[in-house]
PANU-274465 format. One line per field, with one value per residue (C-alpha): residue number from 1; residue in one letter; x, y, z. Coordinates in pm, 1 decimal, padded with zeros to 6 digits. Each point is the difference from the previous one (the first is absolute). Example, Ala and Ser with C-alpha at 12.3 -4.5 7.8 and 13.67 -1.06 7.14 Angstrom:
<rs>
n c(1/2)
res c(A/S)
px c(01230.0/00137.0)
py c(-00450.0/00344.0)
pz c(00780.0/-00066.0)
</rs>
This chain:
<rs>
n c(1/2/3/4/5/6/7/8/9/10/11/12/13/14/15/16/17/18/19/20/21/22/23/24/25/26/27/28/29/30/31/32/33/34/35/36/37/38/39/40/41/42/43/44/45/46/47/48/49/50/51/52/53/54/55/56/57/58/59/60/61/62/63/64/65/66/67/68/69/70/71/72/73/74/75/76/77/78/79/80/81/82/83/84/85/86/87)
res c(M/I/E/V/E/V/V/Y/A/L/P/Q/R/Q/Q/L/R/R/L/T/L/D/D/G/A/T/V/A/D/A/L/A/K/A/G/L/E/E/L/T/N/G/N/V/G/I/F/G/R/V/V/D/R/Q/Q/R/L/K/D/G/D/R/I/E/V/Y/R/P/L/L/A/D/P/K/L/A/R/R/R/R/A/A/A/A/R/R/R)
px c(-00527.0/00142.7/-00166.4/00126.8/-00118.6/00009.6/-00002.1/-00051.2/-00027.6/-00161.2/00006.2/-00340.4/-00035.9/00180.9/-00087.7/00095.5/-00077.6/00060.3/00062.7/00048.6/00234.7/00162.2/00354.2/00247.4/-00205.1/00176.3/-00054.2/-00153.9/-00248.0/-00112.2/-00038.1/-00213.6/-00216.8/-00043.8/-00093.5/00271.7/00228.8/-00107.8/00106.6/00345.8/00216.4/00236.7/00179.7/-00141.9/00154.9/-00037.1/00010.6/00161.6/00268.7/-00041.9/-00018.8/-00051.2/-00347.3/00136.2/00091.9/-00149.4/-00225.4/00018.9/-00285.3/-00073.8/00164.0/-00134.5/00017.7/00013.6/-00079.3/00200.3/-00138.7/00243.9/00122.5/-00164.2/00309.0/00361.7/00048.9/00346.6/-00125.0/-00302.7/00222.1/00216.7/-00297.3/-00135.2/00339.8/00032.4/-00346.3/00089.9/00313.5/-00203.5/-00232.3)
py c(-00824.9/-00049.8/-00047.9/00181.4/00064.3/00342.2/-00017.4/00292.5/-00054.2/00225.2/-00048.8/-00163.3/-00151.5/-00073.2/00046.9/-00250.0/00064.8/-00239.8/00169.8/-00094.9/00237.7/00023.3/-00131.1/00272.8/00150.7/00176.0/00016.5/00352.7/-00145.7/-00266.3/00253.3/00228.6/-00296.1/-00101.7/00348.6/00028.5/00260.1/00261.1/-00221.9/-00062.6/00292.4/-00244.1/-00306.0/-00289.6/-00338.6/-00334.4/-00305.1/00211.2/00173.4/00372.1/00100.9/00307.8/00072.6/-00032.1/-00359.8/-00227.1/-00281.3/-00367.9/-00246.0/-00096.2/00299.3/00109.7/00386.2/00116.1/00358.0/00092.0/00243.2/00239.9/-00113.7/00158.6/-00029.9/-00071.2/-00378.2/00065.2/00276.5/-00208.7/-00296.4/00221.3/00143.0/-00351.3/-00118.5/00313.0/-00069.3/-00369.3/00113.7/00233.3/-00292.4)
pz c(-02044.1/00344.3/00327.6/00317.8/00357.6/00174.4/00377.0/00237.7/00377.9/00249.5/00372.2/00019.3/-00346.6/-00326.4/-00369.0/-00262.5/-00366.5/-00281.3/-00325.8/-00363.4/-00179.9/-00339.6/-00045.7/00076.5/00273.4/00287.4/00369.0/-00054.5/-00248.9/00245.5/00284.7/-00231.0/-00108.2/00365.8/00099.0/00256.7/-00165.0/00251.4/00294.6/-00130.8/00109.4/00166.8/-00128.6/-00201.4/-00059.4/-00163.8/00229.6/00282.5/-00220.1/-00036.7/-00372.6/-00215.4/-00120.0/-00361.1/00064.4/-00265.6/00130.1/-00059.3/00011.9/00366.3/00163.1/00333.9/00037.0/00365.2/00101.6/00305.7/00257.5/00179.8/00333.0/00301.9/00211.4/-00062.0/00082.6/00159.8/00219.5/00097.1/00091.4/00213.4/00185.6/00065.8/00129.0/00222.6/00146.7/00059.4/00192.1/00225.9/00099.9)
</rs>
């Protein structure tokens, strides 16, 4: 058996679920057990590194469910810089 954490952050709160899974479990298995598979149309990662849902888990892994970006970071930075130049 292995123990992992599944983390999903919303703008106002976060969900953290600690799970015990069988050896050989995958990211998809953990998401299903956590009840988050319907929220995971985007990327998922382990400790900040994007992985495939078929990635096998190790004891202590932290699975992170990433939300889609609302704005392109480069475009947002350009807009802020342009607004600052106008001031």
